Structure formats: structure tokens, C-alpha cells
C-alpha positions as a Markdown table, in Angstrom:
| # | Residue | x | y | z |
|---|---|---|---|---|
| 1 | Met | 16.9 | 46.2 | -5.0 |
| 2 | Ser | 15.7 | 43.2 | -3.3 |
| 3 | Glu | 16.2 | 41.6 | 0.1 |
| 4 | Ile | 15.8 | 38.3 | 1.8 |
| 5 | Ser | 15.6 | 37.0 | 5.3 |
| 6 | Ala | 15.0 | 34.0 | 7.2 |
| 7 | Gly | 13.1 | 33.3 | 10.3 |
| 8 | Ala | 10.4 | 30.8 | 12.0 |
| 9 | Ile | 7.1 | 30.4 | 13.5 |
| 10 | Val | 8.7 | 29.1 | 17.1 |
| 11 | Tyr | 6.6 | 27.2 | 19.5 |
| 12 | Thr | 7.2 | 25.0 | 22.6 |
| 13 | Lys | 4.4 | 22.9 | 24.6 |
| 14 | Glu | 3.3 | 23.8 | 28.3 |
| 15 | Asn | 0.9 | 21.6 | 29.9 |
| 16 | Asn | 0.4 | 19.6 | 26.2 |
| 17 | Glu | -0.8 | 23.3 | 25.0 |
| 18 | Ile | 1.3 | 24.8 | 22.1 |
| 19 | Arg | 2.6 | 28.2 | 22.5 |
| 20 | Tyr | 4.2 | 30.4 | 19.9 |
| 21 | Leu | 6.8 | 33.1 | 20.3 |
| 22 | Leu | 6.3 | 36.4 | 19.3 |
| 23 | Ile | 8.8 | 39.0 | 19.4 |
| 24 | Arg | 8.3 | 43.0 | 19.5 |
| 25 | Asp | 10.9 | 44.8 | 17.3 |
| 26 | Phe | 12.1 | 48.5 | 17.7 |
| 27 | His | 9.0 | 50.0 | 15.8 |
| 28 | Gly | 6.6 | 48.3 | 18.3 |
| 29 | Asn | 5.2 | 45.7 | 15.8 |
| 30 | Trp | 4.8 | 41.9 | 16.9 |
| 31 | Gly | 5.4 | 39.0 | 14.8 |
| 32 | Phe | 8.0 | 35.9 | 14.3 |
| 33 | Pro | 11.8 | 36.2 | 14.7 |
| 34 | Lys | 13.6 | 36.7 | 11.6 |
| 35 | Gly | 16.8 | 38.1 | 10.1 |
| 36 | His | 19.3 | 38.9 | 7.0 |
| 37 | Leu | 21.6 | 36.2 | 5.6 |
| 38 | Glu | 25.0 | 36.7 | 6.6 |
| 39 | Asn | 28.1 | 35.8 | 4.5 |
| 40 | Asp | 27.4 | 32.5 | 2.7 |
| 41 | Glu | 24.3 | 31.2 | 5.1 |
| 42 | Thr | 21.5 | 29.4 | 4.0 |
| 43 | Leu | 17.9 | 30.0 | 4.9 |
| 44 | Lys | 18.0 | 27.3 | 7.5 |
| 45 | Glu | 21.4 | 28.2 | 9.2 |
| 46 | Ala | 20.1 | 32.2 | 9.1 |
| 47 | Ala | 16.9 | 31.3 | 10.5 |
| 48 | Val | 18.5 | 29.4 | 13.6 |
| 49 | Arg | 21.1 | 31.9 | 14.1 |
| 50 | Glu | 18.5 | 34.9 | 14.3 |
| 51 | Ile | 16.4 | 33.1 | 16.7 |
| 52 | Arg | 19.2 | 32.5 | 19.1 |
| 53 | Glu | 20.3 | 36.3 | 18.8 |
| 54 | Glu | 16.6 | 37.3 | 19.1 |
| 55 | Ala | 15.1 | 35.1 | 21.8 |
| 56 | Gly | 18.5 | 33.3 | 23.3 |
| 57 | Ile | 17.3 | 29.6 | 22.3 |
| 58 | Asp | 18.3 | 26.8 | 20.2 |
| 59 | Ile | 15.6 | 25.6 | 17.9 |
| 60 | Leu | 14.8 | 22.3 | 15.9 |
| 61 | Leu | 14.0 | 23.6 | 12.6 |
| 62 | Asp | 11.3 | 21.9 | 10.5 |
| 63 | Thr | 11.6 | 22.9 | 7.1 |
| 64 | Ser | 9.0 | 20.7 | 5.5 |
| 65 | Phe | 6.9 | 23.9 | 6.5 |
| 66 | Arg | 7.7 | 26.9 | 4.7 |
| 67 | Glu | 6.0 | 30.2 | 3.8 |
| 68 | Asp | 7.4 | 32.8 | 2.0 |
| 69 | Leu | 6.3 | 36.4 | 2.3 |
| 70 | Ser | 7.0 | 39.0 | -0.2 |
| 71 | Tyr | 6.1 | 42.9 | 0.5 |
| 72 | Val | 7.7 | 46.0 | -0.5 |
| 73 | Met | 9.4 | 48.2 | 2.3 |
| 74 | Pro | 8.5 | 51.7 | 2.8 |
| 75 | Asp | 11.7 | 52.8 | 1.2 |
| 76 | Gly | 10.9 | 50.7 | -2.2 |
| 77 | Ile | 12.9 | 47.8 | -1.4 |
| 78 | Asp | 11.3 | 44.5 | -2.3 |
| 79 | Lys | 11.5 | 42.3 | 0.5 |
| 80 | Thr | 10.9 | 38.4 | 0.8 |
| 81 | Ser | 10.8 | 37.1 | 4.4 |
| 82 | Val | 11.1 | 33.2 | 4.6 |
| 83 | Tyr | 9.5 | 31.2 | 7.5 |
| 84 | Phe | 9.9 | 27.9 | 8.8 |
| 85 | Leu | 8.7 | 26.0 | 11.8 |
| 86 | Gly | 10.8 | 25.8 | 14.9 |
| 87 | Ser | 10.4 | 24.1 | 18.3 |
| 88 | Phe | 12.2 | 24.0 | 21.4 |
| 89 | Glu | 12.1 | 22.5 | 25.0 |
| 90 | His | 13.4 | 23.2 | 28.5 |
| 91 | Gln | 14.6 | 26.8 | 27.6 |
| 92 | Asp | 13.5 | 30.3 | 28.8 |
| 93 | Pro | 13.6 | 32.7 | 26.1 |
| 94 | Ser | 14.5 | 36.1 | 27.0 |
| 95 | Pro | 15.1 | 39.0 | 24.5 |
| 96 | Gln | 18.6 | 40.2 | 23.6 |
| 97 | Pro | 18.4 | 44.0 | 24.3 |
| 98 | Glu | 20.3 | 44.7 | 20.9 |
| 99 | Glu | 17.6 | 42.8 | 18.6 |
| 100 | Val | 14.1 | 43.2 | 20.1 |
| 101 | Gln | 12.2 | 44.9 | 22.9 |
| 102 | Glu | 10.0 | 42.2 | 24.2 |
| 103 | Ile | 9.3 | 38.2 | 23.9 |
| 104 | Arg | 6.0 | 36.7 | 24.6 |
| 105 | Leu | 5.0 | 33.1 | 24.8 |
| 106 | Leu | 1.1 | 32.8 | 24.0 |
| 107 | Pro | -1.5 | 30.4 | 22.9 |
| 108 | Tyr | -3.0 | 30.5 | 19.4 |
| 109 | Glu | -5.8 | 32.9 | 19.9 |
| 110 | Glu | -3.9 | 35.4 | 22.0 |
| 111 | Ala | -0.8 | 35.2 | 19.6 |
| 112 | Met | -3.5 | 36.1 | 16.6 |
| 113 | Asp | -4.7 | 39.0 | 18.6 |
| 114 | Leu | -1.2 | 40.4 | 19.3 |
| 115 | Ile | 0.4 | 40.1 | 15.7 |
| 116 | Thr | 0.8 | 43.3 | 14.0 |
| 117 | Phe | 0.6 | 42.2 | 10.2 |
| 118 | Asp | -2.2 | 40.5 | 8.5 |
| 119 | Asn | 0.3 | 38.0 | 6.3 |
| 120 | Met | 2.0 | 36.9 | 9.4 |
| 121 | Lys | -1.7 | 36.2 | 11.0 |
| 122 | Glu | -2.2 | 34.3 | 7.7 |
| 123 | Thr | 1.0 | 32.3 | 8.4 |
| 124 | Leu | 0.1 | 31.4 | 12.0 |
| 125 | Val | -2.8 | 29.8 | 10.9 |
| 126 | Lys | -1.4 | 27.6 | 8.3 |
| 127 | Ala | 1.6 | 26.7 | 10.8 |
| 128 | Asp | -1.1 | 26.1 | 13.5 |
| 129 | Ala | -3.3 | 23.8 | 10.9 |
| 130 | Tyr | 0.1 | 22.2 | 9.8 |
| 131 | Leu | 1.0 | 21.4 | 13.5 |
| 132 | Lys | -2.6 | 20.2 | 14.2 |
| 133 | Gln | -2.6 | 17.7 | 11.0 |
| 134 | Gln | 0.8 | 16.1 | 12.3 |
| 135 | Lys | -0.7 | 15.6 | 15.8 |
| 136 | Gly | -3.4 | 13.7 | 14.3 |
| 137 | Ile | -1.2 | 11.5 | 11.9 |
| 138 | Ser | 0.9 | 10.8 | 15.0 |
| 139 | Lys | -2.0 | 9.8 | 17.0 |
| 140 | Asp | -3.8 | 7.8 | 14.3 |
| 141 | Leu | 0.1 | 5.9 | 14.0 |
| 142 | Ile | -0.3 | 5.0 | 17.9 |
| 143 | Gln | -3.4 | 3.9 | 17.7 |
| 144 | Thr | -2.8 | 1.6 | 14.8 |
| 145 | Ile | 0.1 | 0.1 | 16.5 |
| 146 | Lys | -1.7 | -0.7 | 19.9 |
| 147 | Phe | -4.8 | -2.3 | 17.8 |
| 148 | Thr | -2.4 | -4.6 | 16.1 |
| 149 | Leu | -0.4 | -5.3 | 19.5 |
| 150 | Phe | -3.5 | -6.2 | 21.3 |
| 151 | Ser | -4.9 | -8.3 | 18.2 |
| 152 | Val | -1.8 | -10.1 | 18.2 |
| 153 | Ser | -2.5 | -11.8 | 21.7 |
| 154 | Ala | -6.2 | -12.8 | 20.4 |
| 155 | Gly | -4.7 | -14.0 | 17.2 |
| 156 | Ala | -2.1 | -16.2 | 19.0 |
| 157 | Ile | -5.0 | -17.7 | 20.9 |
| 158 | Gln | -6.9 | -17.9 | 17.8 |
| 159 | Leu | -4.4 | -19.8 | 15.8 |
| 160 | Gly | -3.4 | -22.0 | 18.6 |
| 161 | Ser | -6.8 | -23.4 | 19.5 |
| 162 | Phe | -7.4 | -23.8 | 16.1 |
| 163 | Ala | -4.3 | -26.0 | 15.5 |
| 164 | Leu | -5.2 | -28.0 | 18.5 |
| 165 | Leu | -8.9 | -28.5 | 17.4 |
| 166 | His | -8.2 | -29.2 | 14.1 |
| 167 | Glu | -5.0 | -31.7 | 14.3 |
| 168 | Ile | -5.4 | -33.1 | 17.8 |
| 169 | Leu | -8.8 | -33.4 | 18.3 |
| 170 | Lys | -9.2 | -33.9 | 14.6 |
| 171 | Leu | -12.3 | -31.7 | 14.2 |
| 172 | Gly | -13.4 | -30.1 | 10.9 |
| 173 | Trp | -12.4 | -26.9 | 9.7 |
| 174 | Trp | -15.6 | -25.0 | 10.8 |
| 175 | Pro | -16.2 | -26.1 | 14.3 |
| 176 | Ser | -12.3 | -25.8 | 14.9 |
| 177 | Tyr | -12.6 | -22.0 | 13.2 |
| 178 | Leu | -15.8 | -21.3 | 15.2 |
| 179 | Ile | -14.5 | -22.4 | 18.7 |
| 180 | Ser | -11.3 | -20.7 | 18.0 |
| 181 | Leu | -12.7 | -17.3 | 17.1 |
| 182 | Ile | -15.1 | -17.4 | 19.9 |
| 183 | Leu | -11.9 | -18.1 | 22.4 |
| 184 | Ser | -10.1 | -15.2 | 20.9 |
| 185 | Val | -13.3 | -13.1 | 21.3 |
| 186 | Leu | -13.9 | -14.0 | 24.9 |
| 187 | Trp | -10.2 | -13.2 | 25.9 |
| 188 | Asn | -10.7 | -9.6 | 24.5 |
| 189 | Phe | -14.0 | -9.4 | 26.3 |
| 190 | Thr | -12.6 | -10.8 | 29.5 |
| 191 | Leu | -9.0 | -11.0 | 30.7 |
| 192 | Asn | -7.9 | -8.3 | 28.1 |
| 193 | Arg | -10.7 | -6.2 | 28.4 |
| 194 | Asn | -8.8 | -3.4 | 30.2 |
| 195 | Phe | -6.4 | -3.1 | 27.1 |
| 196 | Thr | -9.2 | -3.6 | 24.8 |
| 197 | Phe | -11.5 | -1.2 | 25.8 |
| 198 | Gln | -9.3 | 1.5 | 27.7 |
| 199 | Ser | -9.9 | 4.3 | 25.1 |
| 200 | Ala | -13.7 | 4.1 | 25.4 |
| 201 | Ser | -15.5 | 6.6 | 27.7 |
| 202 | Asn | -18.6 | 4.4 | 27.8 |
| 203 | Val | -17.0 | 0.4 | 28.0 |
| 204 | Pro | -20.4 | -1.4 | 28.3 |
| 205 | Val | -21.5 | 0.6 | 25.2 |
| 206 | Ala | -18.1 | -0.2 | 23.3 |
| 207 | Met | -18.6 | -3.7 | 24.2 |
| 208 | Ala | -21.9 | -4.1 | 22.7 |
| 209 | Lys | -21.0 | -2.3 | 19.9 |
| 210 | Val | -17.9 | -4.9 | 19.0 |
| 211 | Phe | -20.5 | -7.4 | 20.3 |
| 212 | Ala | -22.8 | -6.6 | 17.3 |
| 213 | Tyr | -19.8 | -6.6 | 14.7 |
| 214 | Tyr | -19.0 | -10.2 | 15.7 |
| 215 | Cys | -22.3 | -11.0 | 15.4 |
| 216 | Val | -22.2 | -10.6 | 11.7 |
| 217 | Phe | -18.5 | -11.3 | 11.0 |
| 218 | Thr | -18.8 | -14.7 | 12.9 |
| 219 | Pro | -21.4 | -16.6 | 11.0 |
| 220 | Leu | -20.3 | -14.9 | 7.4 |
| 221 | Ser | -16.5 | -15.9 | 7.9 |
| 222 | Thr | -17.6 | -19.3 | 9.0 |
| 223 | Tyr | -20.0 | -19.8 | 6.0 |
| 224 | Ile | -17.3 | -18.4 | 3.5 |
| 225 | Gly | -14.4 | -20.2 | 4.7 |
| 226 | Asn | -16.4 | -23.5 | 5.1 |
| 227 | Tyr | -17.0 | -23.1 | 1.6 |
| 228 | Leu | -13.6 | -22.4 | 0.5 |
| 229 | Thr | -12.3 | -25.5 | 2.2 |
| 230 | Ser | -14.8 | -27.8 | 1.8 |
| 231 | Val | -16.0 | -27.0 | -1.8 |
| 232 | Leu | -13.0 | -25.5 | -3.2 |
| 233 | His | -10.7 | -27.3 | -1.2 |
| 234 | Ile | -8.5 | -24.3 | -0.2 |
| 235 | Asn | -5.9 | -24.9 | 2.4 |
| 236 | Asp | -7.6 | -24.9 | 5.9 |
| 237 | Tyr | -4.8 | -22.8 | 7.5 |
| 238 | Leu | -4.8 | -20.4 | 4.4 |
| 239 | Val | -8.3 | -20.2 | 5.0 |
| 240 | Thr | -8.2 | -19.5 | 8.4 |
| 241 | Leu | -5.3 | -16.8 | 7.9 |
| 242 | Gly | -7.1 | -14.8 | 5.4 |
| 243 | Asn | -10.3 | -14.8 | 7.9 |
| 244 | Met | -8.2 | -13.5 | 10.6 |
| 245 | Leu | -6.4 | -10.9 | 8.4 |
| 246 | Val | -10.2 | -9.7 | 7.2 |
| 247 | Asn | -11.0 | -9.5 | 10.6 |
| 248 | Leu | -7.9 | -7.4 | 11.8 |
| 249 | Val | -8.8 | -4.7 | 9.1 |
| 250 | Thr | -12.5 | -4.9 | 9.3 |
| 251 | Glu | -12.5 | -4.4 | 13.0 |
| 252 | Phe | -9.8 | -1.9 | 13.2 |
| 253 | Leu | -12.1 | 0.3 | 10.9 |
| 254 | Tyr | -15.2 | -0.4 | 12.7 |
| 255 | Gln | -13.8 | 0.6 | 15.7 |
| 256 | Lys | -11.8 | 3.5 | 14.6 |
| 257 | Tyr | -14.7 | 5.3 | 12.8 |
| 258 | Tyr | -17.5 | 3.6 | 15.0 |
| 259 | Val | -16.8 | 2.6 | 18.3 |
| 260 | Phe | -14.4 | 4.9 | 19.5 |
| 261 | Lys | -14.9 | 7.8 | 17.1 |
| 262 | Asp | -16.1 | 10.3 | 19.7 |
| 263 | Thr | -12.8 | 9.5 | 21.6 |
| 264 | Leu | -10.4 | 9.2 | 18.8 |
| 265 | His | -8.3 | 12.3 | 19.5 |
| 266 | Lys | -9.1 | 13.4 | 23.1 |
| 267 | Asn | -6.3 | 14.0 | 25.4 |
């Protein structure tokens, strides 16, 4: 004979710190809320219902995380408990007397110390690692968006000034490109400075590192661009846009993994 139950590793955030919800059952064991499936319930439906019945809260279930724990009960019944992740906000969990004895919301280390069974501790380790990975992905995405947005302003200045110098003043490709690139860099180092370097713990050091990048990129891109336009006769604007794209990608990687690497995942 076998049984299956469903539950979740439930968490919330307090002062930007993850706290996990643990329940103490009537045997004195600390673990995660779970329960048997009723009627034609799915695992997801049972997990949400059980947590509402045991802790008095409604959760948002994350089924991309799943951990199946299989074990044999003292009476010889094969048991499988399926755990998802569940989050909640602005609710006060309270133990339902007919379901559990006690509820606690604890940070990771304290939760690990309190959990009774080793297989549940291993599940919490996996869940915590999953949440930290998701947080890292989110921060990386936000950082990429921010970098792209402030680069747009510098790019607009560079492309606009290039067109003015090239079309109105009739300068050649390389002086038009070089001057427009310098103007965009000056924009980021002066008027746009607070936004460009807001993540840096030491702004002068960060600026020096970025300046070093441009000491290499500027002459190299100017030389290559001039060769492409004057020798291979590739369209001036196509070469300029290509250089700007290379600038965007390489500077982003340079800043992410060198300039701001110490502050990348702080806060």
C-alpha cells in the first residue's frame, strides 16, 4: 500500500530577508506543511489547500521547484511527499488547532537547526539554493536593462554628433567617429556620471577603470573603422553602428565582471 501527500516549502520576506515557515505536528516533529490529496485533487491543489488549512494563509505556488521525498512509514506503508515552493505576503500565519501545534517563521540557518528529519533539511538546502539563483538572475536582468538604458543616451549623442560632423561639416569618417565617441564618453563621465557610476562603491576608481577601457577601445575601433570605410568602402553609418554595438557589448561585460564585480550582488 502507498500514500501520496503534497505540500510546499513556504517562505516570505521580512526586511529583504527570506524567512521559512515551519510547522510542528502532533508528534512534535518540525517540518513543512503538507497533507493527503482529497477526492480528485491535483498535487498543486492539495498543496495550496493544506497550507491554508494548517497555517491560515494563501500562497503563490511555484511548481518549477519540486522535490519528491519517498520513505516507509512505521506501519510499513510506502509514503511519497511532494514539495513545491510557496510564497506569501502581508499575511499573518497562525496554527490551526485541529491541524498543527505550532508555527514559526525563521531565517534559513535557524530553520535548518529546527527541522527534525534529514531529508527535509536536504529539501530546504535545495529550495534555498533555487531562490538565490532566481534572485541572481533577476538582478542580472535589471542590471542589463539599466546599462542598456543609460547607453541609449550616450549612443544618441554619438550618432547625432557623428551625423552633424560627417554630413554638415563634411569631415571624414575617422575624425567624425573619433569626436562623436569622445563626446559620448564625456557625457557619461560628467552630466550622466551619477547614473553611470551609481553602483560603484568607489566612483573615482570605477571611472579610472572605464577610462582604461576607452584608452584601448578608442584607437582600436577608430583604426579598424577607418580601414573598413576607406579601404573596403563599407558604408560609413554601417561601420559606425557596428562599432557602437561592439562598444555596448564589450563595455557591459567589462563593467559587469571587472569594474562593478565587487558590488554586483550587494543590496
